[in-house]
C-alpha positions in Angstrom: 181.4 44.2 32.9 180.3 45.5 36.3 182.0 45.4 39.7 180.8 46.1 43.2 181.8 49.6 44.2 184.0 50.3 47.2 184.2 53.4 49.3 187.0 55.9 48.6 188.6 58.4 51.0 188.1 62.1 50.9 190.3 64.4 48.8 193.5 65.4 50.5 196.7 67.2 49.6 199.5 64.8 48.7 203.1 64.9 47.5 203.6 64.2 43.8 204.6 60.7 42.6 204.5 61.6 38.8 203.9 64.6 36.8 203.3 65.5 33.1 203.9 69.1 32.0 202.7 70.3 28.5 203.2 66.7 27.4 202.4 66.0 23.7 202.6 62.8 21.7 202.4 63.0 17.9 202.4 60.0 15.5 203.2 60.3 11.8 203.8 63.4 9.7 202.0 65.6 7.3 198.7 64.0 6.2 199.2 61.0 8.4 199.9 63.1 11.5 197.9 62.2 14.5 198.0 64.1 17.8 197.4 61.5 20.6 198.2 63.9 23.4 198.0 67.7 23.2 199.9 69.7 25.8 198.7 67.6 28.8 199.6 68.8 32.3 198.6 66.5 35.2 199.9 65.4 38.6 199.5 62.0 40.3 199.7 62.3 44.1 201.6 59.9 46.3 199.4 57.4 48.1 196.5 58.1 45.9 194.5 56.0 43.4 193.8 57.8 40.1 191.7 56.4 37.2 192.1 57.7 33.7 189.1 57.5 31.5 187.9 58.8 28.1 186.3 57.7 24.8 188.2 55.4 22.5 191.1 57.3 20.9 191.1 60.0 23.6 194.8 59.3 24.5 194.3 57.7 27.9 196.5 54.6 27.2 199.1 56.8 25.5 199.3 59.1 28.5 199.9 56.1 30.8 202.5 54.7 28.5 204.4 58.0 28.3 204.2 58.5 32.0 205.5 54.9 32.6 208.4 55.3 30.2 207.0 52.7 27.8 206.7 55.3 25.0 208.6 58.5 24.2 207.1 62.0 24.2 207.2 64.4 21.3 207.4 67.4 23.5 206.9 68.5 27.1 207.9 66.7 30.2 207.1 63.4 32.0 208.6 62.8 35.5 208.6 60.0 38.0 209.5 61.7 41.3 212.5 63.9 40.4 213.5 61.9 37.3 212.8 63.5 33.9 212.2 60.5 31.6 213.4 62.2 28.4 216.8 62.8 30.0 217.4 59.1 30.7 219.3 56.8 28.3 218.0 53.3 27.6 219.8 51.7 30.4 218.7 54.3 32.9 215.1 54.1 31.7 215.2 50.3 32.1 216.5 50.6 35.6 213.9 53.1 36.5 211.0 51.0 35.2 212.4 48.0 37.0 213.1 49.6 40.4 210.6 52.5 40.7 207.5 51.5 38.7 205.1 48.5 38.9 203.0 47.4 36.0 199.7 45.5 35.9 198.2 44.8 32.4 195.0 43.2 31.1 197.2 40.3 30.0 198.6 38.6 33.1 202.1 38.2 31.6 203.1 35.3 33.9 205.8 32.8 33.0 204.0 29.4 32.8 207.0 27.4 34.1 207.3 29.4 37.4 205.2 29.1 40.5 203.1 32.0 41.7 205.8 32.9 44.3 208.6 32.7 41.6 206.5 35.0 39.3 206.0 37.5 42.1 209.7 37.7 42.9 211.0 37.4 39.3 211.7 41.2 38.8 213.7 41.3 42.0 215.5 38.1 41.1 216.5 39.6 37.7 217.8 42.7 39.4 219.8 40.7 41.9 217.8 42.0 44.9 216.5 40.0 47.8 212.9 40.7 48.6 211.9 42.2 52.0 210.3 39.1 53.4 208.0 40.9 55.8 206.8 43.2 53.1 206.4 40.3 50.7 204.4 38.4 53.3 202.1 41.4 53.8 201.6 41.7 50.0 200.8 38.0 49.6 198.3 38.2 52.6 196.7 41.3 51.1 196.0 39.7 47.7 195.0 36.4 49.3 197.6 34.1 47.7 199.0 32.4 50.8 197.6 29.0 49.8 198.6 29.3 46.1 202.2 30.2 46.1 203.4 26.8 44.9 200.9 26.7 42.0 201.8 27.4 38.4 199.7 29.8 36.3 197.8 26.9 34.6 196.7 25.8 38.0 195.2 29.2 38.9 192.0 30.9 37.9 192.1 34.1 35.9 191.4 36.1 39.0 194.2 34.3 40.9 196.6 34.9 38.0 195.8 38.6 38.0 196.3 38.7 41.8 199.8 37.2 41.2 200.4 40.1 38.7 199.2 42.6 41.3 201.5 41.1 43.9 204.4 41.1 41.5 203.9 44.8 41.0 203.6 45.5 44.7 206.5 43.2 45.9 209.3 45.6 44.9 207.7 48.5 46.7 207.6 50.7 43.6 207.0 54.5 43.8 204.0 54.1 41.5 201.9 51.3 39.9 200.5 51.8 36.4 197.5 49.5 35.6 196.1 49.3 32.1 192.6 47.8 32.1 193.7 45.3 34.8 190.2 43.7 35.0 189.5 43.5 31.3 190.0 39.7 31.1 188.2 38.9 34.4 184.7 38.0 35.4 182.8 40.4 37.6 183.7 38.7 40.9 187.4 38.3 40.1 187.5 41.9 38.8 186.0 43.3 42.0 188.6 41.3 44.0 191.5 42.7 42.0 190.1 46.3 42.3 189.7 45.8 46.0 193.3 44.7 46.3 194.5 47.8 44.4 192.3 49.9 46.7 193.7 48.2 49.8 197.3 48.7 48.6 196.6 52.4 48.6 194.8 52.5 51.9 196.9 50.2 53.9 200.3 50.3 52.2 200.5 53.9 50.9 200.9 52.7 47.4 200.3 55.1 44.4 198.1 53.6 41.6 197.3 55.1 38.2 194.7 52.9 36.3 193.4 53.2 32.8 189.8 51.9 32.6 186.7 52.1 30.5 184.4 50.9 33.3 182.6 53.4 35.5 182.3 51.0 38.5 186.0 50.1 38.3 186.8 53.9 38.3 184.6 54.3 41.5 187.4 52.5 43.4 189.7 55.4 42.8 190.1 58.6 44.7 190.0 60.7 41.6 189.1 60.3 37.9 190.9 62.2 35.1 188.9 62.4 31.9 190.5 62.8 28.5 189.0 63.8 25.1 190.9 64.4 21.9 194.2 64.2 23.7 193.4 66.8 26.3 192.3 66.6 30.0 188.8 68.0 30.0 187.6 67.3 33.6 188.6 65.8 36.9 186.2 64.1 39.4 187.0 63.5 43.1 185.4 60.9 45.3 183.8 59.3 42.3 180.8 57.0 42.3 179.8 54.7 39.5 176.8 56.9 38.7 178.8 60.2 38.6 181.4 58.6 36.3 178.7 57.2 34.1 177.1 60.6 33.8 180.4 62.1 32.6 180.9 59.3 30.1 177.4 59.8 28.7 178.3 63.4 28.1 181.3 62.2 26.1 179.1 59.9 24.1 176.5 62.5 23.2 178.8 65.5 22.7 182.4 64.3 22.3 183.3 66.6 25.2 182.1 67.7 28.6 180.0 70.9 28.8 
């Protein structure tokens, strides 16, 4: 799948929205032991768009899941702002994910009986919070859903459904959005629209986005690309283009690592 590239801003110094320090994740024991992440240290700046890439099995999705509090860590530290995830109990972790993190996944995860607007505000409704109507209006305008708010998911195209998912992630004004292959179920045009909306949320709204992707052109929408191989960060690329990302990925394919 290929998407039309969008320009990205130059590298700047930013405050940190999330940080991993010597983070490791190990599955199994003895002969079944698999090291998914091996002492990874990385920061994700506020108001920045970071893509995470790497070969299959490199640990990119595991890193995102650990940073988002969806999976536990074996050792090291994962922090959202000043919150150390390993120190939180289940209730505190649930509250942090609900109030401070937004999620966009390949599957749209919309409730079929709710309208687009009801799906967008659902997390806040569950939390007993009223949405900021001005902010919600800006989000809906940004993702181009003003004329579709009363429609249920079955009445929307795949691209429109993913826009609802993006709006839902943005609506609560989270500190950070984690997106796992958000365009994987979309055609090229719809995928480009969703990537554009994520890019615009960073540029115009100051949102922080961390996206796992396998697609070089999708990664070119980011300010920065972090490359993983064998559970370790092996390279970072700023102001990426589709060609520069593809060059790095070809090196992984031919060598299993960057030179």
